[in-house]
C-alpha positions in Angstrom: -165.5 -14.9 -157.6 -167.5 -11.7 -158.2 -165.7 -8.5 -157.2 -166.8 -6.5 -154.2 -168.5 -3.5 -155.4 -168.9 0.0 -153.4 -172.2 1.7 -153.2 -171.9 4.3 -155.7 -174.6 6.5 -153.9 -172.5 6.3 -150.7 -169.5 7.2 -152.4 -170.9 10.3 -154.1 -172.3 11.4 -150.5 -169.1 10.9 -148.4 -165.4 11.6 -148.6 -162.7 9.7 -146.8 -159.8 11.6 -145.5 -156.2 10.4 -145.2 -156.5 9.3 -141.8 -159.9 7.5 -142.6 -162.1 9.8 -141.2 -165.6 9.9 -143.3 -166.9 13.3 -143.9 -170.3 14.3 -145.1 -171.9 17.5 -146.1 -174.4 19.2 -143.4 -178.2 18.5 -143.8 -180.8 20.9 -144.5 -179.3 23.1 -147.1 -181.4 22.1 -150.1 -184.8 23.8 -149.7 -186.8 26.1 -148.0 -184.0 28.3 -147.4 -186.1 31.6 -147.4 -187.6 30.4 -144.2 -184.4 29.7 -142.6 -182.1 32.5 -140.9 -179.0 33.4 -142.4 -177.5 32.4 -139.1 -178.8 28.9 -139.8 -177.8 28.6 -143.4 -174.3 29.7 -142.6 -173.8 27.0 -139.8 -175.0 24.4 -142.7 -172.0 25.3 -144.7 -168.9 22.7 -144.7 -168.6 19.2 -143.9 -168.6 17.3 -140.7 -167.4 13.8 -139.4 -169.9 11.1 -139.9 -171.4 10.0 -136.3 -169.6 7.1 -134.7 -172.7 5.1 -134.8 -172.9 5.4 -138.7 -169.3 4.6 -139.6 -169.2 0.9 -139.5 -172.3 0.8 -141.9 -170.9 3.6 -144.1 -167.4 1.8 -144.4 -169.1 -1.5 -145.3 -171.0 0.3 -148.1 -167.8 1.9 -149.4 -166.2 -1.7 -149.4 -163.5 -0.6 -146.9 
C-alpha cells in the first residue's frame, strides 16, 4: 500500500504546537509595505491560530 504523504506546501506554511493548535503567519506583510502605516505592519508580525473553519482542511493536508 502507498504511504500517506503530507502536503509539503502546507507544511512550510503552518506550525503545529504541542497541544495540537495550528499556527500561521499573518497575511499582508510581503509587498506594498511603503503604502501601509507602521501600525499596520507592526500588527501583522507574529503568528495567529488558524481559523476554526479551516483547521480540518489543514490537518488533512498535513496528514494528521
